[in-house]
Each structure stands twice: as C-alpha cells, then as structure tokens.
MARBATOR-328961 format. One record per atom (N, C-alpha, C): residue number from 1; x, z, y; chain; atom name. Coordinates in nm, 4 decimals, padded with zeros to 6 digits. Example, Ala and Ser with C-alpha at 12.3 -4.5 7.8 and 13.67 -1.06 7.14 Angstrom:
2
seq;u;w;v;mol;atom
1;01.3190;00.7800;-00.5690;A;N
1;01.2300;00.7800;-00.4500;A;CA
1;01.3200;00.7800;-00.3300;A;C
2;01.2850;00.7080;-00.2250;A;N
2;01.3670;00.7140;-00.1060;A;CA
2;01.2900;00.7870;00.0030;A;C
END
This chain:
70
seq;u;w;v;mol;atom
1;05.4439;-04.6439;-01.1335;A;N
1;05.4868;-04.5406;-01.0410;A;CA
1;05.6329;-04.5612;-01.0015;A;C
2;05.7171;-04.5930;-01.0998;A;N
2;05.8587;-04.6137;-01.0721;A;CA
2;05.8794;-04.7303;-00.9760;A;C
3;05.8007;-04.8358;-00.9926;A;N
3;05.8113;-04.9515;-00.9035;A;CA
3;05.7805;-04.9117;-00.7595;A;C
4;05.6785;-04.8307;-00.7408;A;N
4;05.6426;-04.7857;-00.6053;A;CA
4;05.7542;-04.7020;-00.5440;A;C
5;05.8128;-04.6148;-00.6227;A;N
5;05.9209;-04.5296;-00.5725;A;CA
5;06.0426;-04.6135;-00.5352;A;C
6;06.0770;-04.7099;-00.6198;A;N
6;06.1902;-04.7978;-00.5887;A;CA
6;06.1623;-04.8820;-00.4647;A;C
7;06.0375;-04.9245;-00.4481;A;N
7;06.0013;-04.9992;-00.3278;A;CA
7;06.0218;-04.9134;-00.2034;A;C
8;05.9803;-04.7874;-00.2076;A;N
8;05.9993;-04.6987;-00.0924;A;CA
8;06.1469;-04.6788;-00.0611;A;C
9;06.2298;-04.6708;-00.1648;A;N
9;06.3748;-04.6589;-00.1446;A;CA
9;06.4292;-04.7842;-00.0770;A;C
10;06.3909;-04.9010;-00.1274;A;N
10;06.4348;-05.0276;-00.0698;A;CA
10;06.3874;-05.0407;00.0751;A;C
11;06.2620;-05.0077;00.0999;A;N
11;06.2075;-05.0166;00.2351;A;CA
11;06.2834;-04.9248;00.3303;A;C
12;06.3156;-04.8050;00.2863;A;N
12;06.3894;-04.7124;00.3714;A;CA
12;06.5298;-04.7646;00.3999;A;C
13;06.5938;-04.8257;00.3006;A;N
13;06.7258;-04.8857;00.3236;A;CA
13;06.7178;-04.9955;00.4287;A;C
14;06.6145;-05.0783;00.4212;A;N
14;06.5962;-05.1851;00.5198;A;CA
14;06.5669;-05.1266;00.6584;A;C
15;06.4905;-05.0188;00.6622;A;N
15;06.4596;-04.9528;00.7886;A;CA
15;06.5856;-04.8963;00.8542;A;C
16;06.6769;-04.8418;00.7738;A;N
16;06.8026;-04.7898;00.8290;A;CA
16;06.8826;-04.9012;00.8957;A;C
17;06.8835;-05.0183;00.8330;A;N
17;06.9538;-05.1333;00.8909;A;CA
17;06.8868;-05.1751;01.0211;A;C
18;06.7542;-05.1878;01.0206;A;N
18;06.6809;-05.2253;01.1424;A;CA
18;06.7008;-05.1225;01.2532;A;C
19;06.7009;-04.9951;01.2163;A;N
19;06.7197;-04.8885;01.3149;A;CA
19;06.8567;-04.9000;01.3812;A;C
20;06.9601;-04.9246;01.3023;A;N
20;07.0952;-04.9397;01.3569;A;CA
20;07.1035;-05.0617;01.4480;A;C
21;07.0402;-05.1719;01.4076;A;N
21;07.0427;-05.2938;01.4893;A;CA
21;06.9727;-05.2728;01.6229;A;C
22;06.8574;-05.2069;01.6223;A;N
22;06.7857;-05.1854;01.7481;A;CA
22;06.8604;-05.0884;01.8390;A;C
23;06.9265;-04.9888;01.7813;A;N
23;07.0054;-04.8962;01.8627;A;CA
23;07.1217;-04.9680;01.9292;A;C
24;07.1855;-05.0599;01.8569;A;N
24;07.2958;-05.1368;01.9152;A;CA
24;07.2483;-05.2240;02.0307;A;C
25;07.1247;-05.2714;02.0218;A;N
25;07.0676;-05.3541;02.1285;A;CA
25;07.0122;-05.2693;02.2423;A;C
26;07.0079;-05.1386;02.2231;A;N
26;06.9536;-05.0497;02.3249;A;CA
26;06.8023;-05.0499;02.3286;A;C
27;06.7402;-05.0892;02.2185;A;N
27;06.5945;-05.0953;02.2110;A;CA
27;06.5409;-04.9741;02.1361;A;C
28;06.4106;-04.9522;02.1505;A;N
28;06.3446;-04.8418;02.0808;A;CA
28;06.3045;-04.8881;01.9412;A;C
29;06.3330;-04.8061;01.8422;A;N
29;06.2998;-04.8380;01.7038;A;CA
29;06.1670;-04.7747;01.6660;A;C
30;06.0780;-04.8540;01.6077;A;N
30;05.9494;-04.8052;01.5583;A;CA
30;05.9454;-04.8235;01.4068;A;C
31;05.9579;-04.7155;01.3314;A;N
31;05.9616;-04.7278;01.1859;A;CA
31;05.8268;-04.7701;01.1276;A;C
32;05.8334;-04.8364;01.0138;A;N
32;05.7122;-04.8763;00.9428;A;CA
32;05.6465;-04.7532;00.8817;A;C
33;05.7278;-04.6644;00.8280;A;N
33;05.6778;-04.5418;00.7663;A;CA
33;05.7338;-04.4232;00.8440;A;C
34;05.6453;-04.3337;00.8848;A;N
34;05.6845;-04.2160;00.9627;A;CA
34;05.7275;-04.1011;00.8705;A;C
35;05.7953;-04.0008;00.9296;A;N
35;05.8259;-03.8774;00.8579;A;CA
35;05.6940;-03.8143;00.8162;A;C
36;05.6813;-03.7476;00.7112;A;N
36;05.7753;-03.7131;00.6064;A;CA
36;05.7683;-03.8081;00.4874;A;C
37;05.7161;-03.9277;00.5092;A;N
37;05.6904;-04.0194;00.3980;A;CA
37;05.8059;-04.1142;00.3686;A;C
38;05.9092;-04.1125;00.4530;A;N
38;06.0253;-04.1983;00.4291;A;CA
38;06.1067;-04.1424;00.3135;A;C
39;06.1706;-04.2311;00.2404;A;N
39;06.2546;-04.1917;00.1271;A;CA
39;06.3579;-04.0878;00.1683;A;C
40;06.4206;-04.1094;00.2838;A;N
40;06.5284;-04.0193;00.3271;A;CA
40;06.4785;-03.8777;00.3528;A;C
41;06.3479;-03.8624;00.3753;A;N
41;06.2930;-03.7301;00.4049;A;CA
41;06.2557;-03.6508;00.2802;A;C
42;06.2187;-03.7192;00.1738;A;N
42;06.1773;-03.6449;00.0551;A;CA
42;06.2534;-03.6827;-00.0718;A;C
43;06.3108;-03.8007;-00.0772;A;N
43;06.3763;-03.8439;-00.1998;A;CA
43;06.5271;-03.8336;-00.1977;A;C
44;06.5872;-03.8483;-00.0818;A;N
44;06.7325;-03.8550;-00.0734;A;CA
44;06.7979;-03.7234;-00.0324;A;C
45;06.7214;-03.6326;00.0193;A;N
45;06.7780;-03.5065;00.0676;A;CA
45;06.8263;-03.4197;-00.0484;A;C
46;06.9347;-03.3467;-00.0258;A;N
46;06.9882;-03.2548;-00.1275;A;CA
46;06.8816;-03.1549;-00.1717;A;C
47;06.8043;-03.1072;-00.0755;A;N
47;06.6984;-03.0116;-00.1054;A;CA
47;06.5630;-03.0819;-00.1101;A;C
48;06.5632;-03.2084;-00.1511;A;N
48;06.4422;-03.2899;-00.1548;A;CA
48;06.3377;-03.2356;-00.2508;A;C
49;06.2207;-03.2911;-00.2405;A;N
49;06.1080;-03.2488;-00.3227;A;CA
49;06.1274;-03.3006;-00.4652;A;C
50;06.1040;-03.2139;-00.5630;A;N
50;06.1148;-03.2536;-00.7040;A;CA
50;06.0032;-03.1884;-00.7850;A;C
51;05.9879;-03.2331;-00.9066;A;N
51;05.8966;-03.1705;-01.0016;A;CA
51;05.7529;-03.1630;-00.9553;A;C
52;05.6921;-03.0462;-00.9785;A;N
52;05.5509;-03.0265;-00.9456;A;CA
52;05.5241;-03.0428;-00.7967;A;C
53;05.6201;-03.0011;-00.7146;A;N
53;05.6033;-03.0149;-00.5690;A;CA
53;05.5949;-03.1622;-00.5294;A;C
54;05.6763;-03.2476;-00.5906;A;N
54;05.6731;-03.3912;-00.5633;A;CA
54;05.5416;-03.4521;-00.6089;A;C
55;05.4963;-03.4158;-00.7261;A;N
55;05.3694;-03.4687;-00.7771;A;CA
55;05.2546;-03.4279;-00.6855;A;C
56;05.2530;-03.3033;-00.6404;A;N
56;05.1490;-03.2574;-00.5483;A;CA
56;05.1563;-03.3326;-00.4160;A;C
57;05.2768;-03.3567;-00.3652;A;N
57;05.2949;-03.4310;-00.2399;A;CA
57;05.2371;-03.5719;-00.2533;A;C
58;05.2671;-03.6380;-00.3642;A;N
58;05.2193;-03.7746;-00.3857;A;CA
58;05.0683;-03.7781;-00.4045;A;C
59;05.0144;-03.6858;-00.4813;A;N
59;04.8719;-03.6888;-00.5144;A;CA
59;04.7813;-03.6312;-00.4073;A;C
60;04.8291;-03.5356;-00.3298;A;N
60;04.7410;-03.4616;-00.2402;A;CA
60;04.7588;-03.4904;-00.0922;A;C
61;04.8773;-03.5301;-00.0502;A;N
61;04.9023;-03.5490;00.0923;A;CA
61;04.8442;-03.6818;00.1382;A;C
62;04.7786;-03.6803;00.2509;A;N
62;04.7205;-03.8019;00.3065;A;CA
62;04.8063;-03.8516;00.4213;A;C
63;04.8301;-03.9796;00.4228;A;N
63;04.9067;-04.0398;00.5308;A;CA
63;04.8121;-04.1106;00.6267;A;C
64;04.8572;-04.1316;00.7471;A;N
64;04.7778;-04.2008;00.8481;A;CA
64;04.8197;-04.3473;00.8504;A;C
65;04.7233;-04.4359;00.8390;A;N
65;04.7508;-04.5795;00.8468;A;CA
65;04.7677;-04.6195;00.9933;A;C
66;04.8247;-04.7392;01.0168;A;N
66;04.8428;-04.7836;01.1558;A;CA
66;04.7131;-04.7879;01.2368;A;C
67;04.5995;-04.8115;01.1686;A;N
67;04.4715;-04.8136;01.2409;A;CA
67;04.4116;-04.6732;01.2533;A;C
68;04.4927;-04.5723;01.2212;A;N
68;04.4601;-04.4305;01.2322;A;CA
68;04.3501;-04.3849;01.1373;A;C
69;04.3346;-04.4541;01.0241;A;N
69;04.2463;-04.4069;00.9185;A;CA
69;04.3324;-04.3441;00.8107;A;C
70;04.2704;-04.2647;00.7261;A;N
70;04.3443;-04.1977;00.6173;A;CA
70;04.3191;-04.2674;00.4869;A;C
END
C-alpha cells in the first residue's frame, strides 16, 4: 500500500512539471490522473483526507479509466 501511495506522489510531482512545461509552451495540459485522484487533491492539502475517510475513499470510490470503464 505504501508503495502505491508513494508512486501517486511521484506521479503527481512529475505531472506538475509537465503542466508547467506545457503552460510555458502555450499548450493544453492533459493530466494522466484527473481530480480528485491526484495526490495534490487528497494527500497534500492541509485539509486532506485522513484516517477512516481516506480508507473509505481508497476502498469504495471508483475511478474512470481512459477507455471509460470503471
């Protein structure tokens, strides 16, 4: 579980770099992971999800894959 969480943190850091680069080029940025699944939306925020709420979010929330399946 810890490995997955660290991977999401690393991926979000890389996405921030890509987002800044595309903005400098004047291009549209398309994130790999949409809100609310990005680290910055649930893990890095001061009022981020913790404890039982975080466990429920991970276990119960379904995300949409790029091919629009769950």
